[in-house]
C-alpha positions in Angstrom: -11.9 26.3 -3.3 -14.6 24.2 -5.0 -13.2 23.9 -8.5 -14.8 20.5 -8.9 -13.7 18.0 -11.6 -17.3 18.2 -12.9 -17.8 21.9 -12.5 -19.8 23.5 -15.4 -20.4 27.1 -14.2 -18.0 30.0 -14.9 -16.2 31.8 -12.1 -16.3 35.5 -11.4 -13.3 37.6 -12.2 -12.3 37.6 -8.5 -10.9 34.2 -7.4 -10.4 33.4 -3.8 -6.8 32.3 -3.2 -6.7 33.2 -0.2 4.5 19.7 18.8 6.4 18.6 16.8 7.7 16.2 14.2 7.4 12.6 15.4 10.6 10.5 15.5 9.0 7.8 13.4 8.0 10.2 10.6 9.6 9.6 7.2 11.3 12.5 5.5 9.5 13.6 2.3 12.2 15.5 0.5 15.9 16.0 1.4 17.1 19.5 2.2 19.2 21.3 -0.5 20.8 23.8 1.8 23.7 23.1 4.1 22.3 25.9 6.4 18.7 24.7 6.2 16.4 25.5 9.1 13.6 23.2 10.4 10.4 23.1 8.3 8.1 23.5 11.3 4.6 22.6 12.4 1.2 24.4 12.5 -1.4 23.4 15.0 -4.5 25.3 15.9 -7.2 24.1 18.2 -9.4 27.2 17.4 -9.7 28.5 21.0 -10.7 32.0 20.1 -13.3 34.2 21.8 -14.9 35.4 18.6 -14.0 36.3 15.0 -12.8 39.7 16.3 -10.3 38.1 18.7 -7.0 39.9 18.1 -5.1 36.5 18.3 -6.9 35.3 15.2 -5.0 37.7 12.9 -1.8 37.4 14.9 -2.0 33.6 14.2 -2.2 34.2 10.5 -5.9 33.7 9.9 -8.1 35.9 7.7 -11.9 35.9 7.0 -13.0 36.6 3.5 -15.4 39.5 2.8 -14.5 40.1 -0.9 -16.9 39.4 -3.7 -16.4 36.9 -6.4 -16.3 33.2 -7.1 -16.8 30.4 -6.4 -20.4 30.2 -5.5 -23.6 32.0 -6.4 -23.0 35.2 -8.5 -24.0 38.2 -6.4 -23.9 36.4 -3.1 -21.9 37.7 -0.2 -18.9 36.4 1.7 -19.6 37.5 5.3 -17.3 37.9 8.2 -20.2 37.2 10.5 -20.6 33.7 9.0 -17.4 32.6 10.8 -17.7 32.0 14.6 -16.0 30.0 17.4 -18.7 28.2 19.4 -18.5 25.0 21.4 -19.8 22.0 19.5 -20.0 18.5 21.0 -17.9 19.6 23.9 -15.1 21.1 21.8 -14.5 24.7 20.8 -14.5 24.9 17.0 -14.2 27.2 14.0 -17.7 27.2 12.5 -18.6 28.2 8.9 -22.2 29.2 8.1 -23.8 29.4 4.7 -27.3 30.8 4.3 -29.7 31.1 1.4 -33.3 32.1 0.8 -33.1 31.1 -2.9 -32.1 34.5 -4.2 -28.5 35.8 -4.8 -29.2 38.8 -2.5 -30.3 36.5 0.3 -27.4 34.1 -0.1 -24.1 34.3 1.9 -21.0 32.1 2.1 -18.1 31.7 4.5 -14.3 31.3 4.0 -11.6 31.1 6.6 -7.9 31.0 5.5 -4.3 30.7 6.7 -3.5 33.1 3.9 0.3 33.4 4.1 1.3 31.0 1.4 4.0 28.7 2.9 2.4 25.3 2.6 3.5 22.6 0.1 4.8 19.2 1.0 4.1 17.4 4.2 1.2 16.1 6.2 -2.2 17.9 6.5 -5.0 17.0 9.0 -8.2 18.6 10.0 -11.1 17.1 12.1 -14.3 18.4 10.4 -18.0 18.0 11.2 -19.9 17.8 7.9 -23.7 18.1 7.7 -26.2 16.3 5.4 -29.0 18.6 6.4 -29.4 22.3 7.3 -29.4 23.5 10.9 -32.6 25.2 10.1 -34.9 25.6 7.0 -35.7 23.2 4.2 -33.1 20.8 2.8 -32.0 20.2 -0.7 -29.5 23.0 -1.5 -26.4 22.3 -3.5 -24.0 23.3 -0.7 -20.2 22.6 -0.7 -18.3 22.0 2.5 -14.5 22.2 2.0 -10.9 21.9 3.2 -8.2 22.7 0.7 -4.9 24.4 -0.2 -4.6 26.8 -3.1 -2.3 29.2 -4.9 -3.4 32.1 -7.2 -4.1 31.4 -10.9 -1.7 33.9 -12.6 -3.4 33.4 -16.0 -5.6 30.9 -17.7 -3.8 27.5 -18.0 -1.1 28.8 -15.5 1.3 25.8 -15.4 2.5 26.6 -11.9 -1.0 26.8 -10.4 -1.4 24.4 -7.4 -4.5 23.3 -5.5 -5.3 20.3 -3.4 -9.0 19.8 -2.4 -8.7 17.4 0.6 -12.5 17.3 0.8 -15.3 18.8 -1.1 -18.5 17.4 0.4 -21.8 17.9 -1.5 -24.5 16.4 0.7 -27.2 17.2 -1.8 -25.1 16.8 -4.9 -24.3 19.3 -7.6 -22.4 19.7 -10.9 -24.8 17.2 -12.4 -24.2 14.5 -9.7 -26.6 13.2 -7.1 -25.6 13.5 -3.5 -24.3 12.7 -1.1 -20.8 12.7 -2.7 -17.3 13.7 -1.5 -14.4 14.7 -3.8 -10.7 14.8 -3.5 -9.1 16.8 -6.3 -5.5 17.7 -7.2 -5.2 20.4 -9.8 -2.8 21.1 -12.6 -4.5 24.2 -14.0 -7.8 25.5 -15.3 -9.5 28.2 -17.4 -12.4 30.1 -15.8 -14.3 31.1 -19.0 -14.9 29.1 -21.1 -14.6 26.5 -18.4 -11.6 24.1 -18.8 -10.3 21.8 -16.0 -7.1 19.7 -15.8 -6.9 17.7 -12.7 -7.2 14.2 -11.0 -10.0 13.4 -8.7 -11.3 10.7 -6.4 -14.8 10.4 -5.0 -16.9 8.6 -2.5 -20.6 8.4 -3.3 -21.8 8.1 0.3 -22.7 10.2 3.3 -19.8 11.5 5.5 -22.1 13.5 7.9 -20.6 13.9 11.3 -17.0 14.2 12.6 -14.2 12.9 10.3 -10.4 13.1 10.2 -9.6 14.5 6.8 -5.9 14.0 6.0 -3.4 14.1 3.2 0.3 13.5 2.7 2.3 15.2 0.0 5.7 13.7 -0.8 7.7 11.9 -3.5 5.4 13.0 -6.3 2.2 11.6 -4.7 -0.7 13.3 -3.0 -2.4 10.6 -0.8 -5.8 11.5 0.7 -7.3 9.8 3.8 -10.6 9.8 5.5 -10.5 8.5 9.1 -7.2 6.8 8.3 -8.4 5.0 5.2 -6.8 5.8 1.9 -9.3 7.6 -0.4 -7.1 8.6 -3.3 -3.5 8.6 -4.6 -2.8 11.3 -7.2 0.5 11.8 -9.0 2.1 13.1 -12.2 1.8 16.7 -13.4 -0.9 17.5 -10.9 1.6 17.3 -8.0 1.7 20.8 -6.5 4.4 23.2 -7.8 4.3 26.2 -5.5 3.4 27.3 -2.0 -0.3 27.5 -1.1 -2.6 28.9 1.6 -4.7 26.6 3.8 -8.4 27.3 3.5 -11.9 26.2 4.7 -15.1 27.4 3.1 -18.8 26.6 2.7 -20.7 27.9 -0.3 -23.6 27.2 -2.6 -22.9 25.9 -6.1 -26.2 27.2 -7.4 -29.7 27.9 -6.2 -31.4 25.1 -8.2 -32.0 22.9 -5.2 -33.7 25.5 -3.0 -37.4 24.8 -2.2 -38.4 27.8 -0.2 -37.8 29.7 3.0 -34.4 30.3 4.4 -31.9 27.5 5.0 -28.8 27.7 7.2 -25.9 25.1 6.9 -23.1 24.7 9.3 -19.6 23.2 9.0 -17.3 22.9 12.1 -13.6 22.4 12.3 -12.2 21.0 15.6 -8.5 21.6 14.7 -6.0 21.8 11.9 -2.5 20.4 11.8 0.3 20.6 9.3 3.8 19.1 9.6 5.9 20.6 6.7 7.8 18.1 4.6 7.1 15.3 7.1 5.1 12.2 6.1 3.2 10.9 9.1 0.8 7.9 9.3 -2.7 8.6 10.4 -1.8 7.2 13.8 1.3 9.4 14.1 -0.7 12.5 13.2 -3.4 11.6 15.8 -0.7 11.1 18.4 0.8 14.5 17.6 -2.6 16.1 18.2 -3.0 14.2 21.5 0.4 15.5 22.6 -0.6 19.1 22.0 -3.9 18.7 23.8 -2.4 16.8 26.8 0.0 19.7 27.2 -2.8 22.3 27.0 -1.3 23.8 23.8 -4.0 25.5 21.7 -1.8 27.0 19.1 1.7 26.5 17.7 3.2 27.7 14.4 6.9 27.7 13.3 6.3 26.7 9.7 8.8 28.3 7.4 8.0 29.6 3.9 11.2 28.2 2.6 11.2 24.8 1.0 14.9 24.0 1.3 14.3 23.4 5.0 15.4 20.3 6.8 12.4 18.2 8.0 14.7 15.9 10.0 16.0 18.6 12.3 14.3 19.9 15.4 12.3 23.1 15.1 15.3 25.0 16.2 18.5 23.7 17.8 21.1 25.2 20.0 24.2 25.8 17.9 27.4 24.0 19.0 29.2 25.7 21.8 31.4 28.5 20.4 29.5 28.6 17.1 28.0 32.0 16.1 24.5 32.4 14.6 22.0 35.2 14.0 18.7 34.8 15.8 15.8 35.8 13.6 12.3 36.5 14.7 9.7 34.4 12.9 7.2 37.2 13.3 9.2 40.1 11.9 12.1 38.5 10.0 14.5 40.8 12.0 17.4 39.7 14.1 18.4 40.2 17.8 20.8 43.1 17.7 23.2 45.2 19.9 22.2 48.8 19.1 24.9 50.6 17.2 27.2 47.7 17.7 28.2 49.2 21.1 28.7 46.3 23.6 28.1 48.4 26.7 26.7 46.6 29.8 23.2 47.7 30.4 22.3 48.3 26.8 18.8 47.2 26.0 18.7 44.8 23.1 16.5 45.2 20.0 15.6 43.6 16.7 17.0 45.0 13.5 17.3 44.0 9.8 19.5 41.0 9.7 22.9 42.1 8.4 25.5 39.5 9.6 27.4 42.1 11.7 29.2 41.1 14.9 26.3 42.9 16.7 24.0 40.1 15.6 26.3 37.1 15.9 25.4 35.1 19.0 27.1 32.0 20.4 25.7 29.5 22.9 28.5 29.0 25.4 29.1 25.8 27.3 27.9 27.4 30.5 24.4 28.0 29.0 24.9 31.7 28.3 24.2 33.4 25.0 27.1 35.7 24.0 27.9 38.5 21.5 30.8 40.9 21.4 32.1 39.6 24.7 28.9 40.2 26.6 25.9 38.1 27.6 22.2 38.2 27.0 20.7 39.1 30.3 17.3 39.8 32.0 17.6 43.4 33.2 18.3 43.7 36.9 18.3 39.9 37.2 14.5 40.0 37.3 12.5 37.1 36.0 9.0 38.5 35.9 6.8 39.1 32.8 7.8 42.3 31.1 11.5 42.2 32.2 13.5 43.8 29.4 16.4 41.9 27.8 19.7 43.7 27.9 23.4 43.1 27.3 25.5 42.6 30.5 28.9 41.4 31.7 29.0 37.6 31.8 28.8 36.3 35.3 28.1 32.9 36.9 24.6 34.0 37.7 22.1 31.3 36.3 19.7 34.0 35.2 21.9 34.5 32.2 21.2 31.0 30.9 19.1 30.7 27.7 18.2 27.8 25.5 16.7 27.7 22.0 14.2 24.9 22.2 12.8 22.4 19.7 9.7 24.5 19.6 11.7 27.5 18.4 11.3 29.5 21.6 14.3 31.2 23.3 13.8 30.3 27.0 15.4 31.7 30.0 16.1 28.6 32.0 15.9 30.2 35.4 12.4 31.7 34.9 11.0 29.3 32.2 9.8 32.4 30.4 10.4 33.2 26.7 12.2 36.0 24.9 9.3 38.0 23.4 8.9 40.9 21.0 7.3 43.5 23.3 3.8 44.7 22.2 4.1 42.6 18.9 6.4 45.3 17.5 7.8 44.2 14.2 9.9 47.1 13.0 13.6 48.0 13.5 14.3 48.9 17.1 11.6 46.6 18.6 12.2 45.8 22.2 12.7 42.4 23.8 11.2 41.2 27.1 10.6 38.0 29.1 7.0 36.7 28.9 5.1 33.5 29.7 5.8 31.1 26.8 2.7 30.9 24.6 4.2 29.6 21.3 2.9 32.8 19.6 4.8 34.1 16.5 6.4 36.9 18.4 8.1 34.3 20.6 9.5 32.2 17.8 13.2 32.4 16.7 15.2 30.6 14.1 18.9 30.7 13.4 20.6 32.1 10.3 
């Protein structure tokens, strides 16, 4: 967020807090639950048409427009400062910060995966930093960032958690000459009068251009990397203590460096990746990105908010033949359900609050069918096209009734290759199910309970 180890200015009252695990990855923390689910992976290649693309919010991203710190008091945080252009041949998320030397003429940008479910594991983003503005005079104290953060409940909050993977100040700031880059792990702070309790590392050099910014969080250590080289190893009380959001922002520390005219600075992000509770080497993380791109996957997310998950398990595994499990939507948190617990052939299935009833207990049979209350999950009419509703039917030898819960947490009809999908992104009780082309979107992700 820009709470530098050397920060001297007070914050405003409003604080911003806004595929696949590789076989060679080491487990960060053992699961504490005998029924633990997989921890999951987030990957986003930022293939959005614009900031108003509906997929952006469906994928968990939010753009800040609220006032407050950090940054220049009275400056704006503008939705229009976030865009998705093509830069150096790749579509990116791009953050713009603009100043004319006045608070009213200054605007910042912030882009966040704001659902706080990120703690231990591997984080990686490929970021293009800039030493000079895209237009206008140089010299401003701009801060280009990638970090995770939780809210500060109160001054000196002992559970506050923040990891600044990179805070790049090309023209310096906080009394330091630029270019300088910081990694900071936070225990707590007080906004006014300013008090900071953290560990930090720094590189007094330019990192303009594209760089892989990575961190691993496990076993009491936060290890920061730039382009595969260790840049810092922080431990002790600063080790994060609660779930955080993932954030990118670009903002001005102050206006002291401005020399006239209007200056525009750009920060670009090619992709972001997180493997929860998995410790990857830089080479393994790069390989995971390559696998997604080779498959044409632009987005995947099955990261759980729970921290008692099992990082060693696949994202979701088919239960043993004959075993019963509830199938819970990652998007809505509700379970696949037989309406009114009436197992009548032809009944259209739905999602409902998970309740452990027989109407929600599904077994993966040895013949590949998915069964509850003596009947089978079935594409209505034996159709396999997009939009085919999912119903309950008498179990037959017809292969259209075969489904598998994949390592990517999708429930796939093996005859069509299509996924069981929450129709129209409905999240409430009674939401309909259908077949649809697999896209790894949240409304197609399922976990077992």
